[in-house]
SEZA-804169 format. One record per residue: residue number from 1; x, y, z of N, C-alpha, C, O, CB in turn. Coordinates in nm, 4 decimals, always signed. Last residue first. Glycine has a CB too. Layout:
N
{NUM {X Y Z} {X Y Z} {X Y Z} {X Y Z} {X Y Z}},
...
This chain:
110
{110 {+6.0173 +8.9565 +7.5359} {+6.0685 +8.9082 +7.6648} {+5.9558 +8.8906 +7.7627} {+5.9790 +8.8506 +7.8769} {+6.1727 +9.0041 +7.7219}},
{109 {+5.9361 +8.8419 +7.2110} {+5.9070 +8.9345 +7.3187} {+5.9572 +8.8743 +7.4493} {+5.9417 +8.7543 +7.4720} {+5.7550 +8.9660 +7.3261}},
{108 {+6.2028 +8.7442 +6.9855} {+6.0781 +8.7216 +7.0568} {+6.0560 +8.8333 +7.1578} {+6.1475 +8.9105 +7.1866} {+6.0790 +8.5842 +7.1267}},
{107 {+6.4434 +8.7430 +6.8512} {+6.3407 +8.8346 +6.8046} {+6.2065 +8.8148 +6.8713} {+6.1052 +8.8630 +6.8205} {+6.3248 +8.8210 +6.6587}},
{106 {+6.6513 +8.6017 +6.9464} {+6.5659 +8.5313 +6.8509} {+6.4540 +8.6204 +6.7980} {+6.3781 +8.5793 +6.7103} {+6.5065 +8.4072 +6.9156}},
{105 {+6.7507 +8.7868 +7.1233} {+6.8363 +8.7440 +7.0132} {+6.7540 +8.6753 +6.9042} {+6.7829 +8.6888 +6.7853} {+6.9463 +8.6495 +7.0643}},
{104 {+6.5469 +8.7953 +7.3087} {+6.5748 +8.9128 +7.2274} {+6.6581 +8.8756 +7.1055} {+6.6366 +8.9287 +6.9966} {+6.6467 +9.0192 +7.3102}},
{103 {+6.5736 +8.5339 +7.4124} {+6.4481 +8.5762 +7.3490} {+6.4711 +8.6976 +7.2590} {+6.4211 +8.7024 +7.1466} {+6.3417 +8.6089 +7.4561}},
{102 {+6.8307 +8.5434 +7.5225} {+6.8041 +8.4537 +7.4096} {+6.6754 +8.4916 +7.3379} {+6.6682 +8.4826 +7.2153} {+6.7961 +8.3087 +7.4575}},
{101 {+6.7850 +8.7225 +7.7323} {+6.8763 +8.7604 +7.6237} {+6.8510 +8.6732 +7.5012} {+6.8498 +8.7231 +7.3886} {+7.0239 +8.7478 +7.6691}},
{100 {+6.6125 +8.5657 +7.8909} {+6.5684 +8.6946 +7.8376} {+6.6546 +8.7377 +7.7194} {+6.6026 +8.7841 +7.6179} {+6.5722 +8.8016 +7.9471}},
{99 {+6.7788 +8.3485 +7.9550} {+6.6566 +8.3263 +7.8776} {+6.6061 +8.4556 +7.8147} {+6.5622 +8.4562 +7.6997} {+6.5480 +8.2659 +7.9663}},
{98 {+6.9753 +8.4832 +8.1058} {+7.0116 +8.4127 +7.9829} {+6.8894 +8.3898 +7.8948} {+6.8957 +8.4095 +7.7735} {+7.0784 +8.2789 +8.0158}},
{97 {+6.8229 +8.5728 +8.3242} {+6.8881 +8.6692 +8.2336} {+6.9201 +8.6037 +8.0997} {+6.8954 +8.6612 +7.9937} {+7.0175 +8.7255 +8.2974}},
{96 {+6.7513 +8.3253 +8.4394} {+6.6490 +8.4210 +8.3960} {+6.7059 +8.5201 +8.2946} {+6.6439 +8.5476 +8.1919} {+6.5915 +8.4965 +8.5170}},
{95 {+7.0048 +8.2211 +8.4984} {+6.9162 +8.1492 +8.4063} {+6.8083 +8.2421 +8.3526} {+6.7768 +8.2385 +8.2336} {+6.8518 +8.0279 +8.4763}},
{94 {+7.0965 +8.4133 +8.6838} {+7.1673 +8.3943 +8.5574} {+7.0775 +8.3243 +8.4550} {+7.0742 +8.3634 +8.3384} {+7.2963 +8.3130 +8.5798}},
{93 {+6.9194 +8.3683 +8.8968} {+6.9165 +8.4961 +8.8265} {+6.9835 +8.4833 +8.6899} {+6.9331 +8.5365 +8.5909} {+6.9856 +8.6054 +8.9103}},
{92 {+7.0028 +8.1103 +8.9670} {+6.8636 +8.1349 +8.9293} {+6.8542 +8.2636 +8.8485} {+6.7888 +8.2677 +8.7443} {+6.7730 +8.1428 +9.0547}},
{91 {+7.2680 +8.1621 +9.0341} {+7.2374 +8.0722 +8.9224} {+7.0945 +8.0910 +8.8739} {+7.0683 +8.0881 +8.7536} {+7.2596 +7.9267 +8.9633}},
{90 {+7.2368 +8.3291 +9.2580} {+7.3012 +8.3807 +9.1375} {+7.2712 +8.2941 +9.0161} {+7.2510 +8.3464 +8.9065} {+7.4515 +8.3901 +9.1581}},
{89 {+7.1152 +8.1527 +9.4396} {+7.0476 +8.2761 +9.3980} {+7.1047 +8.3274 +9.2663} {+7.0307 +8.3643 +9.1751} {+7.0606 +8.3842 +9.5069}},
{88 {+7.3202 +7.9591 +9.4642} {+7.1868 +7.9204 +9.4156} {+7.1110 +8.0433 +9.3647} {+7.0495 +8.0383 +9.2582} {+7.1057 +7.8501 +9.5281}},
{87 {+7.5249 +8.1221 +9.5701} {+7.5424 +8.0565 +9.4404} {+7.4075 +8.0164 +9.3829} {+7.3827 +8.0377 +9.2642} {+7.6336 +7.9332 +9.4535}},
{86 {+7.4140 +8.1893 +9.8185} {+7.4407 +8.2939 +9.7198} {+7.4541 +8.2332 +9.5808} {+7.4004 +8.2872 +9.4841} {+7.5683 +8.3723 +9.7566}},
{85 {+7.4133 +7.9350 +9.9407} {+7.2875 +8.0056 +9.9164} {+7.3047 +8.1142 +9.8106} {+7.2197 +8.1295 +9.7229} {+7.2349 +8.0669 +10.0465}},
{84 {+7.6867 +7.8906 +9.9534} {+7.6028 +7.7977 +9.8769} {+7.4693 +7.8632 +9.8431} {+7.4183 +7.8491 +9.7319} {+7.5798 +7.6667 +9.9561}},
{83 {+7.7577 +8.0999 +10.1248} {+7.8084 +8.0972 +9.9880} {+7.7277 +8.0040 +9.8987} {+7.7032 +8.0348 +9.7820} {+7.9537 +8.0552 +9.9874}},
{82 {+7.6331 +8.0143 +10.3601} {+7.5956 +8.1431 +10.3004} {+7.6385 +8.1491 +10.1532} {+7.5641 +8.1977 +10.0680} {+7.6596 +8.2601 +10.3796}},
{81 {+7.7812 +7.7860 +10.4049} {+7.6377 +7.7736 +10.3776} {+7.5858 +7.9008 +10.3119} {+7.5047 +7.8954 +10.2195} {+7.5594 +7.7444 +10.5077}},
{80 {+8.0876 +7.8403 +10.2215} {+8.0119 +7.8296 +10.3458} {+7.8654 +7.8069 +10.3071} {+7.8311 +7.8088 +10.1889} {+8.0293 +7.9590 +10.4366}},
{79 {+8.3269 +7.6878 +10.0082} {+8.2001 +7.7572 +10.0263} {+8.1465 +7.7372 +10.1672} {+8.1592 +7.6290 +10.2247} {+8.0980 +7.7090 +9.9239}},
{78 {+8.6805 +7.7374 +10.0544} {+8.5629 +7.6514 +10.0391} {+8.4377 +7.7325 +10.0670} {+8.4409 +7.8321 +10.1392} {+8.5706 +7.5283 +10.1338}},
{77 {+9.0282 +7.7532 +9.9881} {+8.8992 +7.8205 +9.9920} {+8.7883 +7.7174 +9.9776} {+8.7993 +7.6226 +9.8998} {+8.8893 +7.9278 +9.8810}},
{76 {+9.3540 +7.7682 +10.1226} {+9.2470 +7.6865 +10.0665} {+9.1134 +7.7562 +10.0893} {+9.0885 +7.8113 +10.1965} {+9.2466 +7.5445 +10.1293}},
{75 {+9.6657 +7.8841 +10.0677} {+9.5362 +7.9261 +10.1209} {+9.4287 +7.8460 +10.0463} {+9.4151 +7.8552 +9.9243} {+9.5141 +8.0830 +10.1045}},
{74 {+9.9776 +7.7337 +10.1532} {+9.8677 +7.7554 +10.0588} {+9.7424 +7.7995 +10.1335} {+9.7171 +7.7579 +10.2466} {+9.8394 +7.6272 +9.9771}},
{73 {+10.3088 +7.8530 +10.2372} {+10.1807 +7.7883 +10.2703} {+10.0730 +7.8250 +10.1681} {+10.0766 +7.9312 +10.1059} {+10.1348 +7.8289 +10.4123}},
{72 {+10.5669 +7.8483 +9.9742} {+10.4970 +7.9049 +10.0904} {+10.3662 +7.8314 +10.1191} {+10.3179 +7.7558 +10.0348} {+10.4688 +8.0537 +10.0679}},
{71 {+10.7284 +7.5433 +9.8488} {+10.6993 +7.6862 +9.8557} {+10.6239 +7.7287 +9.9803} {+10.6174 +7.6553 +10.0790} {+10.6215 +7.7264 +9.7367}},
{70 {+10.5741 +7.2319 +9.8409} {+10.6823 +7.3152 +9.7888} {+10.6410 +7.4602 +9.8021} {+10.5277 +7.4952 +9.7689} {+10.7157 +7.2799 +9.6405}},
{69 {+10.3629 +7.1405 +9.9868} {+10.4765 +7.0491 +9.9679} {+10.5989 +7.1227 +9.9128} {+10.7126 +7.0813 +9.9351} {+10.4373 +6.9343 +9.8730}},
{68 {+10.2486 +7.3848 +10.2205} {+10.2579 +7.3394 +10.0825} {+10.3754 +7.2427 +10.0716} {+10.4766 +7.2605 +10.1394} {+10.2745 +7.4597 +9.9842}},
{67 {+10.0326 +7.3989 +10.5069} {+10.1653 +7.3910 +10.4447} {+10.1558 +7.3389 +10.3013} {+10.0675 +7.2604 +10.2668} {+10.2580 +7.3004 +10.5277}},
{66 {+9.7394 +7.6074 +10.4939} {+9.8039 +7.4784 +10.5186} {+9.9408 +7.4781 +10.4514} {+9.9627 +7.5477 +10.3522} {+9.7159 +7.3602 +10.4662}},
{65 {+9.4692 +7.8032 +10.5940} {+9.6079 +7.8028 +10.5477} {+9.6696 +7.6698 +10.5878} {+9.6542 +7.6247 +10.7013} {+9.6893 +7.9235 +10.6072}},
{64 {+9.1383 +7.8565 +10.4792} {+9.2313 +7.7945 +10.5741} {+9.3693 +7.7926 +10.5108} {+9.3833 +7.7818 +10.3890} {+9.1856 +7.6497 +10.6135}},
{63 {+8.8388 +8.0353 +10.4551} {+8.9777 +8.0233 +10.4114} {+9.0562 +7.9524 +10.5204} {+9.0427 +7.9837 +10.6387} {+9.0399 +8.1629 +10.3795}},
{62 {+8.5124 +8.0221 +10.3242} {+8.5991 +8.0041 +10.4404} {+8.7401 +7.9805 +10.3867} {+8.7581 +7.9136 +10.2849} {+8.5505 +7.8840 +10.5325}},
{61 {+8.2814 +8.2447 +10.1690} {+8.3792 +8.1366 +10.1641} {+8.4596 +8.1364 +10.2937} {+8.4719 +8.2380 +10.3622} {+8.4730 +8.1515 +10.0407}},
{60 {+8.1022 +8.4340 +10.2541} {+8.0598 +8.3410 +10.1488} {+8.1543 +8.2208 +10.1345} {+8.1138 +8.1118 +10.0942} {+8.0506 +8.4147 +10.0158}},
{59 {+8.1638 +8.6414 +10.4242} {+8.1204 +8.5147 +10.4822} {+8.0731 +8.4119 +10.3816} {+8.0104 +8.3129 +10.4191} {+8.0123 +8.5396 +10.5786}},
{58 {+8.2745 +8.8702 +10.3280} {+8.1286 +8.8653 +10.3310} {+8.0738 +8.7342 +10.3873} {+7.9523 +8.7168 +10.3974} {+8.0748 +8.8864 +10.1924}},
{57 {+8.5416 +8.8002 +10.3310} {+8.4973 +8.9067 +10.4199} {+8.3452 +8.9059 +10.4360} {+8.2931 +8.9367 +10.5432} {+8.5439 +9.0422 +10.3671}},
{56 {+8.5375 +8.6142 +10.1222} {+8.5717 +8.5714 +10.2585} {+8.5216 +8.6732 +10.3599} {+8.4655 +8.6362 +10.4630} {+8.7243 +8.5520 +10.2733}},
{55 {+8.4763 +8.7812 +9.9085} {+8.3853 +8.6721 +9.9424} {+8.4115 +8.6198 +10.0835} {+8.3179 +8.5853 +10.1556} {+8.3989 +8.5583 +9.8410}},
{54 {+8.7062 +8.9450 +9.9117} {+8.5739 +9.0029 +9.9391} {+8.4737 +8.8958 +9.9782} {+8.3944 +8.9156 +10.0703} {+8.5227 +9.0797 +9.8170}},
{53 {+8.9034 +8.7565 +9.8463} {+8.9120 +8.8321 +9.9719} {+8.7759 +8.8904 +10.0093} {+8.7356 +8.8854 +10.1255} {+9.0166 +8.9450 +9.9601}},
{52 {+8.8152 +8.6753 +9.5926} {+8.8226 +8.5782 +9.7023} {+8.8270 +8.6486 +9.8378} {+8.7620 +8.6052 +9.9329} {+8.9460 +8.4879 +9.6859}},
{51 {+8.8497 +8.9173 +9.4580} {+8.7154 +8.8612 +9.4713} {+8.7124 +8.7593 +9.5841} {+8.6179 +8.7567 +9.6629} {+8.6697 +8.7963 +9.3391}},
{50 {+9.1291 +8.9450 +9.4671} {+9.0434 +9.0437 +9.5352} {+8.8994 +8.9937 +9.5542} {+8.8355 +9.0243 +9.6548} {+9.0419 +9.1744 +9.4557}},
{49 {+9.1959 +8.7086 +9.3109} {+9.2288 +8.7190 +9.4536} {+9.1521 +8.8294 +9.5267} {+9.1127 +8.8079 +9.6413} {+9.3765 +8.7430 +9.4694}},
{48 {+9.1057 +8.7505 +9.0399} {+9.0452 +8.6505 +9.1281} {+9.0733 +8.6749 +9.2757} {+8.9825 +8.6630 +9.3580} {+9.0941 +8.5139 +9.0907}},
{47 {+9.2596 +8.9528 +8.9195} {+9.1142 +8.9621 +8.9209} {+9.0548 +8.8724 +9.0289} {+8.9641 +8.9135 +9.1012} {+9.0570 +8.9249 +8.7841}},
{46 {+9.5181 +8.8774 +8.9401} {+9.4845 +9.0114 +8.9887} {+9.3335 +9.0355 +8.9900} {+9.2858 +9.1286 +9.0548} {+9.5529 +9.1171 +8.9023}},
{45 {+9.5149 +8.6308 +8.8103} {+9.5297 +8.6366 +8.9565} {+9.4842 +8.7703 +9.0107} {+9.4193 +8.7767 +9.1151} {+9.6747 +8.6109 +8.9972}},
{44 {+9.2630 +8.6431 +8.5463} {+9.3985 +8.6490 +8.6000} {+9.3968 +8.6506 +8.7527} {+9.2925 +8.6691 +8.8155} {+9.4716 +8.7727 +8.5466}},
{43 {+9.0717 +8.4838 +8.2985} {+9.0752 +8.5397 +8.4337} {+9.2174 +8.5321 +8.4877} {+9.2840 +8.4292 +8.4767} {+8.9767 +8.4646 +8.5278}},
{42 {+8.9372 +8.4236 +8.0415} {+9.0673 +8.4899 +8.0574} {+9.0791 +8.5604 +8.1926} {+9.0946 +8.6824 +8.1988} {+9.0891 +8.5908 +7.9444}},
{41 {+8.6937 +8.3326 +7.9227} {+8.6945 +8.4033 +8.0507} {+8.8237 +8.4806 +8.0729} {+8.8189 +8.5944 +8.1197} {+8.6737 +8.3054 +8.1643}},
{40 {+8.7197 +8.1939 +7.6810} {+8.6596 +8.3257 +7.6799} {+8.6631 +8.4006 +7.8113} {+8.6381 +8.5211 +7.8131} {+8.5222 +8.3140 +7.6371}},
{39 {+8.6814 +7.8651 +7.7996} {+8.7193 +7.9542 +7.6895} {+8.6475 +8.0875 +7.7039} {+8.5286 +8.0922 +7.7354} {+8.6866 +7.8900 +7.5525}},
{38 {+8.7738 +7.7463 +8.1005} {+8.6572 +7.8009 +8.0303} {+8.7043 +7.8998 +7.9237} {+8.7600 +8.0049 +7.9551} {+8.5591 +7.8702 +8.1303}},
{37 {+9.0054 +7.6924 +8.2276} {+8.9559 +7.5905 +8.1353} {+8.8372 +7.6407 +8.0533} {+8.8045 +7.5839 +7.9491} {+8.9163 +7.4653 +8.2122}},
{36 {+9.0488 +7.8880 +8.4150} {+9.1172 +7.9008 +8.2872} {+9.0724 +7.7991 +8.1837} {+9.0983 +7.8166 +8.0647} {+9.2637 +7.8886 +8.3077}},
{35 {+8.9231 +7.7861 +8.6357} {+8.8600 +7.8983 +8.5662} {+8.9203 +7.9163 +8.4271} {+8.8510 +7.9553 +8.3331} {+8.8751 +8.0279 +8.6481}},
{34 {+9.1169 +7.5926 +8.7032} {+8.9798 +7.5527 +8.6683} {+8.9094 +7.6634 +8.5900} {+8.8437 +7.6366 +8.4895} {+8.8992 +7.5185 +8.7956}},
{33 {+9.3370 +7.7597 +8.7608} {+9.3456 +7.6594 +8.6547} {+9.2066 +7.6184 +8.6080} {+9.1808 +7.6102 +8.4879} {+9.4235 +7.5362 +8.7031}},
{32 {+9.2394 +7.9077 +8.9785} {+9.2751 +7.9757 +8.8533} {+9.2829 +7.8778 +8.7365} {+9.2400 +7.9097 +8.6256} {+9.4090 +8.0488 +8.8688}},
{31 {+9.2153 +7.6964 +9.1626} {+9.0988 +7.7736 +9.1232} {+9.1241 +7.8445 +8.9900} {+9.0400 +7.8415 +8.9001} {+9.0625 +7.8752 +9.2323}},
{30 {+9.4803 +7.6259 +9.1954} {+9.3839 +7.5290 +9.1414} {+9.2604 +7.6001 +9.0873} {+9.2090 +7.5672 +8.9804} {+9.3430 +7.4270 +9.2497}},
{29 {+9.5785 +7.8606 +9.3126} {+9.6274 +7.8213 +9.1810} {+9.5339 +7.7195 +9.1159} {+9.5103 +7.7254 +8.9952} {+9.7689 +7.7636 +9.1918}},
{28 {+9.4287 +7.8680 +9.5640} {+9.4217 +7.9707 +9.4615} {+9.4643 +7.9270 +9.3232} {+9.3938 +7.9533 +9.2258} {+9.5036 +8.0837 +9.5017}},
{27 {+9.2786 +7.5487 +9.6413} {+9.3693 +7.6598 +9.6697} {+9.3749 +7.7489 +9.5464} {+9.3312 +7.7099 +9.4381} {+9.5125 +7.6086 +9.7091}},
{26 {+8.9505 +7.4316 +9.7215} {+9.0587 +7.4488 +9.6244} {+9.1507 +7.5602 +9.6727} {+9.1059 +7.6549 +9.7375} {+9.0025 +7.4808 +9.4821}},
{25 {+8.6775 +7.2149 +9.8060} {+8.7842 +7.3069 +9.8450} {+8.8925 +7.3140 +9.7366} {+8.9216 +7.2150 +9.6694} {+8.8460 +7.2635 +9.9794}},
{24 {+8.4069 +7.1612 +9.5696} {+8.4942 +7.1298 +9.6819} {+8.6020 +7.2341 +9.7017} {+8.6152 +7.3286 +9.6239} {+8.5574 +6.9951 +9.6622}},
{23 {+8.2243 +7.2446 +9.3853} {+8.2777 +7.1089 +9.3692} {+8.3720 +7.0686 +9.4816} {+8.4133 +6.9528 +9.4883} {+8.3496 +7.0973 +9.2371}},
{22 {+8.1885 +7.5071 +9.4467} {+8.0778 +7.4152 +9.4759} {+8.1267 +7.2708 +9.4715} {+8.0768 +7.1852 +9.5445} {+7.9615 +7.4356 +9.3756}},
{21 {+8.3999 +7.6422 +9.3421} {+8.4109 +7.5987 +9.4809} {+8.2950 +7.5091 +9.5241} {+8.3032 +7.4426 +9.6274} {+8.4182 +7.7189 +9.5715}},
{20 {+8.2999 +7.7024 +9.0878} {+8.4156 +7.6120 +9.1012} {+8.4233 +7.5566 +9.2429} {+8.4502 +7.4380 +9.2621} {+8.5474 +7.6854 +9.0655}},
{19 {+8.0943 +7.8806 +9.1619} {+8.0646 +7.7553 +9.0929} {+8.1780 +7.6548 +9.1021} {+8.1546 +7.5356 +9.1219} {+8.0335 +7.7825 +8.9485}},
{18 {+8.2348 +8.0955 +9.2663} {+8.1476 +8.0185 +9.3541} {+8.1145 +7.8831 +9.2924} {+8.1074 +7.7824 +9.3629} {+8.0189 +8.0962 +9.3833}},
{17 {+8.3582 +8.1740 +9.0245} {+8.4388 +8.1356 +9.1409} {+8.3552 +8.0501 +9.2354} {+8.3998 +7.9443 +9.2796} {+8.4928 +8.2611 +9.2148}},
{16 {+8.1326 +8.2417 +8.8659} {+8.2227 +8.1336 +8.8253} {+8.3072 +8.0836 +8.9422} {+8.3257 +7.9628 +8.9574} {+8.3138 +8.1806 +8.7122}},
{15 {+8.0271 +8.4584 +9.0102} {+7.9461 +8.3394 +8.9849} {+8.0344 +8.2205 +8.9499} {+8.0125 +8.1101 +8.9999} {+7.8456 +8.3657 +8.8720}},
{14 {+8.2450 +8.6349 +8.9875} {+8.2015 +8.5862 +9.1190} {+8.1178 +8.4596 +9.1047} {+8.1366 +8.3640 +9.1799} {+8.1210 +8.6947 +9.1930}},
{13 {+8.2527 +8.6797 +8.7061} {+8.3607 +8.6090 +8.7738} {+8.3185 +8.5555 +8.9102} {+8.3524 +8.4425 +8.9452} {+8.4801 +8.7002 +8.7895}},
{12 {+8.0640 +8.8331 +8.5765} {+8.0407 +8.6892 +8.5858} {+8.1437 +8.6153 +8.6709} {+8.1228 +8.4987 +8.7043} {+8.0392 +8.6302 +8.4488}},
{11 {+8.1489 +9.0951 +8.5648} {+8.0225 +9.0658 +8.6300} {+7.9966 +8.9180 +8.6516} {+7.9155 +8.8813 +8.7366} {+7.9122 +9.1229 +8.5509}},
{10 {+8.3782 +9.0714 +8.4114} {+8.3889 +9.1118 +8.5511} {+8.2616 +9.0767 +8.6281} {+8.2676 +9.0335 +8.7432} {+8.4171 +9.2623 +8.5610}},
{9 {+8.2706 +9.0159 +8.1576} {+8.3484 +8.9154 +8.2305} {+8.3512 +8.9460 +8.3787} {+8.3293 +8.8578 +8.4618} {+8.4908 +8.9078 +8.1763}},
{8 {+8.1538 +9.2650 +8.1014} {+8.0714 +9.1449 +8.1067} {+8.1420 +9.0352 +8.1848} {+8.0807 +8.9688 +8.2685} {+8.0377 +9.0964 +7.9654}},
{7 {+8.3775 +9.4331 +8.1020} {+8.2700 +9.4545 +8.1979} {+8.1810 +9.3309 +8.2116} {+8.1382 +9.2969 +8.3219} {+8.1863 +9.5746 +8.1564}},
{6 {+8.5233 +9.3302 +7.8853} {+8.5814 +9.3285 +8.0196} {+8.4733 +9.3450 +8.1257} {+8.4771 +9.2777 +8.2287} {+8.6868 +9.4392 +8.0340}},
{5 {+8.3431 +9.3902 +7.6809} {+8.3797 +9.2509 +7.7069} {+8.4354 +9.2381 +7.8480} {+8.3992 +9.1463 +7.9216} {+8.4829 +9.2004 +7.6029}},
{4 {+8.3383 +9.6658 +7.6841} {+8.2151 +9.5942 +7.7173} {+8.2431 +9.4473 +7.7462} {+8.1738 +9.3862 +7.8276} {+8.1138 +9.6069 +7.6034}},
{3 {+8.5984 +9.7376 +7.6021} {+8.5585 +9.7582 +7.7414} {+8.4312 +9.6821 +7.7773} {+8.4175 +9.6377 +7.8913} {+8.5386 +9.9060 +7.7681}},
{2 {+8.8031 +9.5197 +7.4110} {+8.6885 +9.6108 +7.4163} {+8.6366 +9.6183 +7.5595} {+8.6314 +9.5173 +7.6297} {+8.5757 +9.5646 +7.3193}},
{1 {+9.1527 +9.5165 +7.4439} {+9.0256 +9.4483 +7.4595} {+8.9145 +9.5521 +7.4687} {+8.9318 +9.6588 +7.5276} {+9.0266 +9.3567 +7.5843}},
């Protein structure tokens, strides 16, 4: 894979994770499934779980452990108020960036 593609994806994963959790609590595998529905993201466990750990450490998400009907206990993730605020900030910034890129793509002045 080209390195610029990997770098672009890496920069967007936190936004995508927070966006999925905006819809409600999810355990890790559910989160990966939802992220996997987006063509072009190709997000793996080794990418998502460190981000979840960092978001929890930063107070953006809350984690709870609950028994699983099969297998080991599940870790459920949900947005905190801080996480909701971060998501709003990131979405605003993303919209600004997207508009700027589209202007350059169309040959307009930014």
